[in-house]
TIDREN-809398 format. One record per residue (C-alpha): residue in three letters; x, y, z. Coordinates in nm, 4 decimals, m for minus. Layout:
<node "ALA",<X,Y,Z>>
...
This chain:
<node "MET",<2.4361,11.3971,4.5607>>
<node "GLY",<2.3088,11.6658,4.8014>>
<node "ILE",<2.3821,12.0451,4.8295>>
<node "THR",<2.7102,12.1315,4.9644>>
<node "ARG",<2.7765,12.3817,5.2009>>
<node "GLU",<2.9613,12.5909,4.9177>>
<node "ASP",<2.6483,12.5903,4.7079>>
<node "ALA",<2.4131,12.6825,5.0122>>
<node "LEU",<2.6096,13.0043,5.1046>>
<node "PRO",<2.5426,13.3080,4.9286>>
<node "THR",<2.8226,13.4712,4.7458>>
<node "CYS",<2.9224,13.7974,4.6183>>
<node "THR",<3.2294,13.8825,4.3765>>
<node "ALA",<3.5601,14.0815,4.3956>>
<node "TYR",<3.8807,14.1284,4.1884>>
<node "CYS",<4.1836,13.9607,4.3170>>
<node "SER",<4.5492,14.0984,4.2447>>
<node "ASP",<4.5664,13.9418,3.9099>>
<node "ASN",<4.2395,14.0994,3.7964>>
<node "LEU",<4.0525,13.7796,3.7919>>
<node "LEU",<3.7107,13.7912,3.9000>>
<node "ILE",<3.6691,13.5629,4.2158>>
<node "GLU",<3.3566,13.4428,4.3883>>
<node "ILE",<3.3754,13.5118,4.7814>>
<node "ILE",<3.1653,13.3225,5.0207>>
<node "ASP",<2.9402,13.5320,5.2348>>
<node "MET",<3.0963,13.5530,5.5860>>
<node "SER",<2.7490,13.4974,5.7686>>
<node "LYS",<2.9341,13.1638,5.8496>>
<node "ASN",<3.3137,13.1030,5.8902>>
<node "PHE",<3.5025,13.0137,5.6099>>
<node "THR",<3.6737,12.6832,5.6830>>
<node "LYS",<3.9614,12.4739,5.5611>>
<node "ARG",<3.6781,12.2402,5.4080>>
<node "ASP",<3.5287,12.5360,5.2236>>
<node "LEU",<3.8702,12.6295,5.0861>>
<node "VAL",<3.9150,12.2810,4.9656>>
<node "LEU",<3.5763,12.2691,4.8004>>
<node "LYS",<3.6328,12.5961,4.6183>>
<node "ILE",<3.9754,12.4822,4.4927>>
<node "SER",<3.8560,12.1565,4.4089>>
<node "LYS",<3.5626,12.2744,4.1926>>
<node "GLU",<3.7884,12.5581,4.0239>>
<node "THR",<4.0672,12.3279,3.9340>>
<node "GLY",<3.8938,12.0039,3.8590>>
<node "GLN",<4.1362,11.8126,4.0893>>
<node "THR",<3.9703,11.5811,4.3358>>
<node "GLN",<3.8841,11.7105,4.6773>>
<node "GLU",<4.1450,11.4610,4.8558>>
<node "THR",<4.4069,11.6024,4.6476>>
<node "VAL",<4.3386,11.9569,4.7130>>
<node "PHE",<4.3030,11.8766,5.0795>>
<node "LYS",<4.6561,11.7069,5.0936>>
<node "ILE",<4.8060,12.0163,4.9235>>
<node "VAL",<4.6148,12.2655,5.1438>>
<node "GLN",<4.7334,12.0605,5.4495>>
<node "LYS",<5.0849,12.0378,5.3387>>
<node "ALA",<5.1043,12.4113,5.2853>>
<node "LEU",<4.9721,12.4782,5.6415>>
<node "ASP",<5.2145,12.2348,5.7924>>
<node "TYR",<5.4867,12.4244,5.6365>>
<node "LEU",<5.3732,12.7396,5.7593>>
<node "ASN",<5.3140,12.6069,6.1176>>
<node "GLY",<5.6712,12.4736,6.1064>>
<node "ALA",<5.8315,12.7890,5.9817>>
<node "LEU",<5.6442,12.9717,6.2655>>
<node "ALA",<5.7375,12.7042,6.5251>>
<node "ALA",<6.0926,12.7768,6.4263>>
<node "GLY",<6.0404,13.1364,6.5037>>
<node "ASN",<6.0585,13.2406,6.1470>>
<node "THR",<5.8551,13.5189,5.9849>>
<node "VAL",<5.6352,13.4057,5.7085>>
<node "GLU",<5.5418,13.6392,5.4198>>
<node "ILE",<5.2951,13.5732,5.1752>>
<node "ARG",<5.2837,13.8488,4.8972>>
<node "ASN",<4.9398,14.0372,4.8631>>
<node "PHE",<4.8119,13.8389,5.1635>>
<node "GLY",<5.0085,13.9280,5.4776>>
<node "VAL",<5.2939,13.8391,5.7169>>
<node "PHE",<5.2922,13.6228,6.0114>>
<node "GLU",<5.5607,13.6750,6.2592>>
<node "VAL",<5.6312,13.5326,6.5935>>
<node "ARG",<5.6871,13.8058,6.8652>>
<node "VAL",<5.7389,13.8145,7.2339>>
<node "SER",<5.4468,13.9498,7.4530>>
<node "LYS",<5.5405,14.1721,7.7548>>
<node "PRO",<5.4846,14.0452,8.0820>>
<node "ARG",<5.2003,14.1818,8.2596>>
<node "ILE",<4.9845,14.1844,8.5497>>
<node "GLY",<4.6450,14.0129,8.5279>>
<node "ARG",<4.3409,13.9859,8.8003>>
<node "ASN",<4.0972,13.7339,8.8809>>
<node "PRO",<3.7556,13.8676,8.8282>>
<node "ASN",<3.6336,13.6822,9.1169>>
<node "LYS",<3.9166,13.8084,9.3271>>
<node "PRO",<4.0159,14.1521,9.1943>>
<node "ALA",<4.2384,14.2454,9.4804>>
<node "THR",<4.4673,13.9496,9.3834>>
<node "ASP",<4.7371,14.0272,9.1126>>
<node "ILE",<4.8641,13.7533,8.8981>>
<node "PRO",<5.1711,13.7965,8.7200>>
<node "ILE",<5.1490,13.7033,8.3549>>
<node "PRO",<5.5015,13.6085,8.1996>>
<node "SER",<5.6127,13.6982,7.8577>>
<node "ARG",<5.5472,13.4412,7.5820>>
<node "PRO",<5.5913,13.3858,7.2230>>
<node "VAL",<5.2795,13.4736,7.0160>>
<node "VAL",<5.1966,13.4729,6.6419>>
<node "ARG",<5.0924,13.8193,6.5022>>
<node "PHE",<4.9453,13.8664,6.1469>>
<node "LYS",<4.9836,14.1864,5.9597>>
<node "PRO",<4.7331,14.1776,5.6365>>
<node "GLY",<4.8864,14.2793,5.3229>>
<node "LYS",<4.7956,14.5928,5.1108>>
<node "GLU",<4.5242,14.4152,4.8871>>
<node "MET",<4.3615,14.2303,5.1731>>
<node "ARG",<4.3588,14.5509,5.4021>>
<node "GLU",<4.1897,14.7347,5.1070>>
<node "LEU",<3.9352,14.4540,5.0225>>
<node "VAL",<3.8380,14.4533,5.4240>>
<node "GLU",<3.8045,14.8262,5.4198>>
<node "LYS",<3.5483,14.8080,5.1610>>
<node "LEU",<3.3220,14.6276,5.3997>>
<node "ASP",<3.0137,14.7832,5.5676>>
<node "ALA",<3.1098,14.7841,5.9353>>
<node "SER",<2.7350,14.7749,6.0565>>
<node "LYS",<2.6980,14.4237,5.8837>>
<node "ILE",<3.0019,14.2751,6.0739>>
<node "LYS",<2.9117,14.0954,6.3819>>
């Protein structure tokens, strides 16, 4: 058995909402669904396949709710909501004299929760790419 991506990434620690010490992956690389499955599997002892099915099912429900136009609120994490963007005028960089009307359309917006916002505010801005 080789080294997993989870083992290879540097980590730091932070406290989550229920005061449990949690390990956070260094964000020099993107944190993927695979990384989430590996961490949950390691902490709970569940198989990666079982955890993947649960994570995927949760994401499917979130996508379904948003596709139906509903707001999804996850306490201490954030709120996803569907809004309608305003129509605007765009321009082709190759032909800047030509205006292109861009119609309004539904878009998903995310507003982070208080705890997430506070954790992100502690980041050193000079180290973010």
